[in-house]
C-alpha positions as CSV (number, residue, x, y, z in Angstrom):
1,M,110.5,-186.8,73.9
2,A,108.3,-187.7,76.7
3,E,109.3,-185.1,79.6
4,L,113.0,-186.3,81.4
5,N,112.8,-186.5,85.3
6,S,116.1,-185.4,86.6
7,F,117.4,-188.5,87.6
8,E,117.1,-188.8,82.7
9,R,118.3,-185.3,83.3
10,A,121.3,-185.9,84.7
11,N,122.1,-189.3,82.7
12,L,121.3,-187.3,79.2
13,Y,124.2,-184.4,79.9
14,V,126.4,-186.8,81.2
15,A,126.1,-189.3,77.9
16,L,126.6,-186.2,76.5
17,H,129.7,-185.0,77.6
18,V,131.1,-188.7,77.6
19,Y,130.6,-188.7,74.3
20,F,132.6,-185.7,73.5
21,S,135.2,-187.5,76.0
22,W,135.6,-190.0,74.2
23,L,135.5,-188.2,70.7
24,A,137.9,-186.2,72.2
25,D,140.2,-188.6,73.2
26,S,140.1,-191.7,70.0
27,V,140.9,-194.2,73.0
28,G,138.9,-197.6,72.2
29,E,135.4,-197.6,71.8
30,P,132.5,-195.6,73.3
31,P,131.3,-197.0,76.3
32,V,128.6,-199.2,75.8
33,E,126.3,-197.2,78.2
34,V,126.1,-194.1,76.3
35,L,126.0,-195.6,73.2
36,N,122.8,-198.0,74.4
37,F,121.3,-194.7,76.5
38,F,121.0,-192.6,72.9
39,E,120.5,-195.6,70.8
40,S,117.1,-195.2,73.6
41,L,116.5,-191.9,72.8
42,G,117.0,-192.6,68.9
43,V,120.1,-192.1,68.6
44,E,123.3,-194.6,66.9
45,L,126.3,-192.8,68.0
46,P,129.3,-193.9,65.8
47,R,131.7,-196.3,67.3
48,R,134.4,-195.0,64.7
49,V,135.8,-191.2,63.7
50,S,138.4,-190.2,61.9
51,R,141.4,-188.9,62.7
52,E,139.8,-184.8,61.4
53,T,136.6,-185.4,63.2
54,V,138.5,-186.6,66.8
55,E,140.9,-182.9,65.6
56,Y,138.4,-180.7,65.0
57,I,136.6,-181.6,67.9
58,K,139.5,-181.6,70.1
59,R,140.7,-178.2,68.4
60,Y,135.9,-176.8,68.4
61,R,135.4,-172.9,70.7
62,A,132.6,-171.5,70.9
63,G,134.3,-168.3,70.2
64,I,136.0,-168.7,66.9
65,F,133.4,-171.0,65.9
66,R,130.0,-169.0,66.6
67,T,129.5,-166.6,63.6
68,D,126.1,-166.4,65.2
69,L,128.0,-163.2,67.7
70,N,129.4,-160.7,66.7
71,S,133.3,-160.1,67.6
72,V,133.0,-158.3,70.5
73,A,131.1,-161.1,72.0
74,R,132.7,-163.7,70.1
75,E,136.0,-162.7,71.3
76,F,134.4,-162.2,75.0
77,L,133.2,-165.6,75.5
78,K,135.7,-167.0,77.0
79,D,135.9,-165.1,79.5
80,H,131.9,-164.9,79.7
81,L,132.1,-168.9,80.5
82,T,134.9,-168.5,83.6
83,A,133.7,-166.4,84.7
84,L,130.0,-167.7,85.0
85,Y,132.1,-171.3,85.6
86,R,133.8,-169.8,88.4
87,A,130.9,-167.9,90.1
88,A,129.1,-171.9,90.2
89,G,132.1,-173.6,92.2
90,Y,133.0,-175.2,88.4
91,V,136.7,-176.1,88.4
92,L,137.9,-175.6,84.6
93,T,140.0,-178.2,83.0
94,E,139.3,-177.9,79.0
95,P,139.8,-174.0,77.5
96,A,135.9,-172.4,78.8
97,D,134.5,-172.8,75.4
98,S,135.3,-176.0,74.1
99,L,132.7,-178.4,74.1
100,L,134.3,-181.0,76.8
101,A,134.0,-176.9,79.4
102,M,130.8,-176.9,78.6
103,T,129.4,-180.7,78.5
104,A,130.9,-180.8,81.6
105,F,129.7,-177.6,82.9
106,A,125.3,-178.8,81.7
107,A,126.5,-182.7,83.7
108,R,127.4,-180.9,86.7
109,L,124.8,-179.0,86.8
110,A,122.0,-181.7,86.3
111,I,123.8,-183.3,89.0
112,N,123.1,-181.2,91.2
113,A,119.9,-180.9,90.2
114,Y,118.9,-184.5,90.9
115,I,121.2,-184.4,94.3
116,S,119.5,-181.4,95.1
117,H,115.7,-183.6,94.4
118,I,117.0,-186.3,96.5
119,K,117.5,-184.4,99.5
120,G,114.1,-182.4,98.9
121,D,115.9,-178.9,99.6
122,K,114.7,-176.7,96.9
123,S,117.5,-175.3,95.2
124,A,117.2,-177.8,92.6
125,E,115.2,-175.2,91.0
126,K,117.7,-173.0,90.9
127,F,119.9,-175.6,89.5
128,E,117.4,-176.8,86.1
129,R,116.8,-172.8,85.8
130,Q,120.7,-172.3,85.1
131,L,120.9,-175.4,83.8
132,H,117.7,-174.2,81.0
133,R,119.7,-170.6,80.9
134,F,123.0,-172.7,79.9
135,I,121.7,-175.2,77.3
136,K,119.9,-171.7,75.9
137,T,122.0,-169.7,75.7
138,H,125.0,-171.4,75.1
139,L,125.5,-175.2,74.7
140,I,122.7,-175.3,71.8
141,P,124.1,-171.9,69.7
142,A,127.6,-174.3,70.2
143,L,126.4,-177.8,69.3
144,E,124.9,-175.7,66.1
145,H,128.0,-174.4,64.9
146,V,129.6,-177.5,65.2
147,K,130.2,-178.6,61.1
148,P,132.7,-182.8,61.8
149,P,134.8,-182.7,58.5
150,E,132.3,-186.2,58.2
151,K,129.0,-186.7,57.7
152,I,127.5,-189.0,60.0
153,F,130.0,-187.2,62.4
154,S,127.3,-184.2,61.3
155,N,124.3,-186.1,61.7
156,V,124.3,-187.1,65.3
157,V,125.4,-183.4,66.1
158,E,121.9,-182.1,64.4
159,E,120.7,-185.4,66.6
160,L,122.2,-184.6,69.6
161,T,121.2,-181.2,69.8
162,Q,117.6,-181.8,68.5
163,I,117.2,-183.9,72.0
164,I,119.1,-180.4,74.0
165,K,116.9,-178.9,72.5
166,D,113.9,-180.3,73.1
167,D,115.0,-181.1,76.7
168,A,115.4,-176.8,77.0
169,K,111.2,-176.9,75.5
170,L,110.5,-179.5,78.3
171,L,112.4,-178.1,81.2
172,A,111.2,-174.3,80.7
173,A,107.4,-176.1,80.1
174,R,107.7,-177.2,83.7
175,L,109.7,-174.4,85.2
176,S,107.5,-172.0,84.4
177,R,104.7,-174.7,85.9
178,Q,106.1,-173.9,88.7
179,T,106.9,-170.0,89.3
180,S,102.9,-170.0,88.1
181,L,101.7,-172.9,91.3
């Protein structure tokens, strides 16, 4: 994957959030812009999913499914994420450890970085560092533990996770180059 500029990165995380939001609501067709965006990255998103997958996405909580964390860390993950969101000025509309909250927060950080780049504001790097830390610490591990009942959707989640991992690597490399300058 080629390195994304701040506009493309914001689009990535917004599209990811919009797709998971559509999955949780399961109303109508997914937005064509989201389908086209991910198709340009080589991922064909399912346009229909089973009721079981919809329910799985709605009920997914990282504090339950992240078996890479010990039981105490899982128990307090929701509180940790809530504090993280509040410290960043993000208002929750979903449970803090849900896919919707995590993808929305990543999108918000990417949008903030993009807006800062446009303004020539030095806070863009701060937002990109927050985004990188959040996706490495929370979003990627959460996505790695998403195991919906439909194989086709499970495969798509793996592809989306790989795109996020690739972006995290590229973002880390760029941020480390900025630090060394």
